[in-house]
C-alpha positions in Angstrom: 2.7 22.3 -29.2 2.7 18.7 -28.0 0.6 16.2 -29.9 -1.7 13.5 -28.5 0.9 10.7 -28.6 2.6 9.4 -25.5 6.1 10.2 -24.3 8.1 8.0 -22.1 10.4 10.6 -20.6 9.5 14.1 -19.3 10.7 17.2 -21.2 14.1 18.5 -20.1 12.4 21.3 -18.1 10.8 18.8 -15.8 13.2 15.8 -16.1 13.3 13.9 -12.8 16.6 12.4 -12.1 18.1 10.3 -9.3 21.5 11.0 -7.9 23.8 8.0 -8.2 24.4 8.0 -4.4 20.6 7.7 -3.8 20.2 4.2 -5.3 22.8 2.8 -7.5 25.7 3.6 -5.1 23.9 3.7 -1.8 26.0 2.7 1.3 25.6 -0.7 2.9 22.9 -1.1 5.5 23.4 -2.4 9.0 20.0 -4.1 9.0 17.3 -5.1 6.6 15.1 -2.5 8.4 17.3 0.3 7.2 16.7 -0.8 3.6 13.0 0.0 3.9 12.0 2.9 1.6 13.7 4.8 -1.2 11.7 2.7 -3.8 12.0 3.9 -7.4 9.6 5.8 -9.6 9.3 4.2 -13.1 7.6 6.1 -16.0 4.8 4.2 -17.9 3.9 5.3 -21.4 0.1 5.5 -20.9 -1.7 7.4 -23.6 -1.3 10.9 -22.1 0.1 14.3 -22.5 1.3 14.2 -18.9 3.9 12.0 -17.2 2.9 9.0 -15.1 5.1 7.2 -12.7 4.6 3.9 -10.8 6.2 3.8 -7.4 7.4 0.2 -7.1 6.8 -0.5 -3.4 7.3 -4.2 -3.9 11.0 -3.5 -3.9 10.9 -3.0 -0.1 12.6 -5.9 1.8 9.2 -7.4 2.9 7.8 -7.0 -0.6 5.3 -4.2 0.0 4.5 -0.7 1.1 3.4 -2.1 4.4 7.0 -2.4 5.5 6.9 1.4 6.2 3.8 1.4 8.4 4.6 -1.8 10.2 8.1 -0.6 11.2 6.8 2.9 12.2 4.0 1.5 14.4 6.2 -1.1 16.1 9.0 1.4 16.9 6.4 3.9 18.2 5.1 1.2 20.5 8.6 0.4 21.7 9.3 4.1 22.5 6.0 4.4 24.3 6.7 1.3 26.4 3.7 -0.6 24.9 5.9 -3.3 23.4 8.6 -4.7 25.7 11.3 -7.3 25.1 9.9 -10.8 25.0 6.5 -9.5 24.0 4.1 -10.7 21.3 2.8 -8.7 18.4 -0.7 -9.5 17.3 -2.5 -8.0 14.3 -5.1 -8.6 11.7 -4.0 -8.3 8.0 -5.0 -8.9 4.5 -1.4 -10.2 4.1 1.2 -7.5 3.5 1.1 -5.9 6.9 1.3 -9.3 8.4 4.3 -10.2 6.3 6.0 -7.0 7.3 5.2 -7.5 10.9 6.5 -11.0 10.8 9.7 -9.9 9.2 10.3 -7.1 11.7 9.3 -9.3 14.6 11.9 -11.9 13.6 14.6 -9.2 13.4 13.6 -7.6 16.8 13.0 -10.9 18.6 9.2 -10.7 19.2 6.7 -13.5 18.8 4.2 -12.6 16.1 0.6 -13.8 15.6 -1.3 -12.7 12.5 -5.0 -13.3 11.8 -6.1 -13.3 8.2 -9.1 -13.9 6.0 -9.3 -17.2 4.2 -9.4 -15.2 0.9 -5.8 -14.2 1.0 -3.3 -15.9 -1.3 -1.4 -19.0 -0.3 1.9 -17.2 -1.1 1.1 -14.5 1.5 0.3 -17.1 4.2 3.4 -19.0 3.4 5.5 -15.8 3.6 4.1 -15.0 7.1 4.9 -18.5 8.3 8.4 -18.4 6.7 9.4 -15.6 9.1 8.5 -17.8 12.0 5.2 -16.2 12.8 2.0 -17.9 13.7 -1.0 -17.4 11.4 -4.7 -17.9 12.2 -7.0 -18.2 9.2 -10.5 -16.9 9.7 -13.7 -17.1 7.7 -14.1 -14.5 4.9 -16.8 -12.5 6.7 -17.6 -9.0 5.4 -18.8 -7.3 8.6 -15.9 -6.4 11.0 -18.1 -6.5 14.1 -18.7 -10.2 13.6 -16.8 -12.2 16.3 -15.4 -14.5 13.6 -14.0 -11.7 11.5 -10.2 -11.8 11.4 -10.0 -8.3 13.0 -12.3 -9.3 15.8 -10.3 -12.4 16.5 -7.1 -10.4 16.7 -8.6 -8.0 19.2 -9.9 -10.9 21.4 -6.5 -12.6 21.3 -4.7 -9.4 22.2 -7.0 -8.8 25.2 -6.5 -12.4 26.4 -2.7 -12.4 26.1 -0.5 -10.6 28.6 2.6 -8.7 27.3 1.1 -8.4 23.8 0.8 -5.4 21.5 -1.7 -4.9 18.6 -0.7 -2.3 16.1 -4.3 -2.3 14.9 -3.5 -1.0 11.4 -7.2 -0.7 10.6 -8.0 1.8 13.3 -4.7 3.3 14.7 -3.9 6.7 13.2 -0.2 5.8 13.5 -0.8 3.9 10.2 -1.5 7.2 8.4 1.2 9.0 10.4 3.8 6.6 9.1 3.1 7.5 5.5 2.8 11.2 6.4 6.3 11.1 7.8 8.0 8.6 5.4 6.2 8.1 2.1 4.9 11.6 1.5 8.3 13.4 1.8 10.0 10.7 -0.3 7.6 11.2 -3.2 7.9 15.0 -2.9 11.6 14.8 -3.0 11.7 12.3 -5.9 9.5 14.5 -8.0 11.3 17.7 -6.9 8.0 19.0 -5.8 6.4 18.8 -9.2 3.8 16.0 -8.5 0.3 17.1 -9.5 -1.7 13.8 -8.9 -1.3 11.1 -6.3 -3.2 7.8 -6.9 -3.3 5.1 -4.3 -5.4 2.2 -3.2 -7.7 2.6 -0.1 -7.9 -0.4 2.2 -6.9 0.8 5.7 -6.7 4.3 4.0 -3.4 5.0 5.8 -1.4 5.3 2.7 -3.6 7.6 0.7 -4.6 9.8 3.6 -1.2 10.0 5.3 1.0 10.6 2.2 -1.8 12.6 0.6 -2.0 14.9 3.6 1.8 15.6 3.5 1.6 16.3 -0.3 -1.4 18.6 0.1 0.5 20.6 2.8 3.3 21.2 0.3 0.9 22.1 -2.6 -2.9 22.2 -2.0 -3.5 21.9 -5.7 -2.2 18.3 -5.8 -5.1 15.9 -6.6 -5.3 12.9 -4.3 -7.3 9.9 -5.8 -8.2 6.9 -3.7 -9.2 3.5 -5.2 -12.0 1.5 -3.5 -13.5 -1.9 -4.4 -16.8 -1.2 -6.1 -18.6 -3.6 -3.8 -17.0 -2.5 -0.5 -18.9 -1.4 2.6 -18.4 2.3 1.7 -19.0 1.9 -2.0 -22.3 0.1 -1.4 -23.6 2.3 1.4 -23.1 -0.4 4.0 -24.2 -3.4 2.0 -20.9 -5.0 1.0 -20.6 -7.9 -1.4 -17.6 -10.2 -1.9 -14.8 -9.1 -4.2 -11.5 -10.7 -5.1 -8.9 -7.8 -5.2 -6.8 -8.0 -2.0 -5.4 -4.8 -0.4 -8.2 -2.4 -1.3 -11.8 -2.0 -0.1 -13.1 0.4 2.5 -15.0 -2.2 4.5 -15.8 -0.3 7.7 -15.9 3.3 9.1 -12.3 4.2 9.8 -10.6 7.3 11.2 -8.0 6.9 8.5 -10.3 7.9 5.7 -9.5 11.6 5.5 -11.9 13.2 3.1 -10.4 16.6 3.7 -7.3 15.2 1.9 -8.8 12.9 -0.7 -10.3 14.7 -3.7 -12.0 11.6 -5.2 -12.7 8.0 -4.3 -13.0 5.9 -7.4 -14.7 2.4 -7.3 -12.9 -0.2 -9.3 -14.2 -3.7 -10.3 -12.3 -6.9 -10.0 -12.5 -7.2 -13.8 -10.8 -3.9 -14.5 -8.1 -4.4 -11.9 -7.3 -7.9 -13.1 -7.2 -6.9 -16.7 -4.6 -4.3 -16.0 -2.3 -6.9 -14.4 -1.7 -8.6 -17.7 -1.0 -5.2 -19.4 1.5 -4.3 -16.7 3.3 -7.6 -16.9 3.1 -8.3 -20.7 3.8 -4.7 -21.8 5.8 -3.0 -19.1 7.6 -6.0 -17.4 6.0 -5.1 -14.0 4.6 -8.1 -12.1 2.3 -6.2 -9.7 -0.3 -7.3 -7.2 -4.1 -6.9 -7.8 -4.4 -3.6 -5.9 -1.7 -2.2 -8.2 -3.9 -3.3 -11.1 -6.7 -1.2 -9.6 -4.4 1.8 -9.2 -3.0 1.4 -12.8 -6.6 1.3 -14.1 -7.3 4.6 -12.4 -3.9 6.0 -13.7 -4.8 5.0 -17.3 -8.2 6.8 -16.9 -6.6 9.9 -15.4 -3.9 9.8 -18.1 -6.4 10.9 -20.7 -7.0 14.2 -19.0 -3.5 15.1 -17.8 -1.8 18.3 -19.2 1.8 18.3 -20.5 3.0 19.8 -17.2 1.2 17.2 -15.0 3.1 14.5 -13.1 1.1 11.7 -11.6 2.5 9.1 -9.1 0.7 5.8 -8.8 1.4 3.5 -5.8 2.1 -0.1 -6.7 1.8 -1.7 -3.3 3.1 -5.2 -3.8 4.3 -7.8 -6.2 2.4 -10.3 -8.3 4.7 -13.0 -7.0 2.4 -13.1 -4.0 -0.6 -14.1 -6.2 0.8 -16.5 -8.8 -1.4 -19.3 -7.6 -4.5 -17.3 -8.5 -3.5 -17.5 -12.2 -4.2 -13.8 -12.9 -1.3 -13.2 -15.3 -1.5 -15.8 -18.0 
């Protein structure tokens, strides 16, 4: 009988291994775009009878899980004839989708314009500009219908600019479809179908709903847990208040929030998310972004109730290197 102490590695009966050809000896890629995905799972020894993995999405070329959705949405638009050579990609972003879009646009030869809220980190803004994209900084307004909101400004710019395409990550279901087709199968394969809990932040809700739907189709008993900011539009019943964590927060009604897939939406405070960042960095050597702090907080809470046969996967969406100027880690 297993005691209440932690274990860092699953028992032999459920050991998850990675074939050498999968990562350590993978073949050279013809493009940075082909290197998107296949990010590792790393076990964290939270106090639990179960096994808890962090999926390190900051090891994607653009530094976040948004590489997946941005590439999928752009290539779908190309195939549909919505994005043509010489065109301009315009989107609103809290940072990471904008970085991914700027990177992909540079490779594919598109002009890119990203609108952002003034609350995003300086590092994210610098990264978008470093790929040659234009960035428009908008006021940190909570209500998306306000004309000054960064999403509203992207929509207006798209409508006024010929030969432009807006992926519209906040409302296009292609966002969720990207994670259904790419992320979900990857996690299922990496865990050899033994995953029991999927824990992810909810901002656009594309990641948790898309990958969650795929995993539920493989095993309906998998629990899908979404992390929301405790003062978001949804969490407060339509009366949002400012919060500091970037990358999570359900701030408007969105078709991406699939409550048929999500078993639980947990609100998380800035304080709990930020406190976990120091634990991840100082104890585990993982310099993760604030949304990952929120996910890790939920993982540490769920860890207490996991059974020895349970395997939880937490999505760590981006790196703390994008937030160093906020002094969250020292």
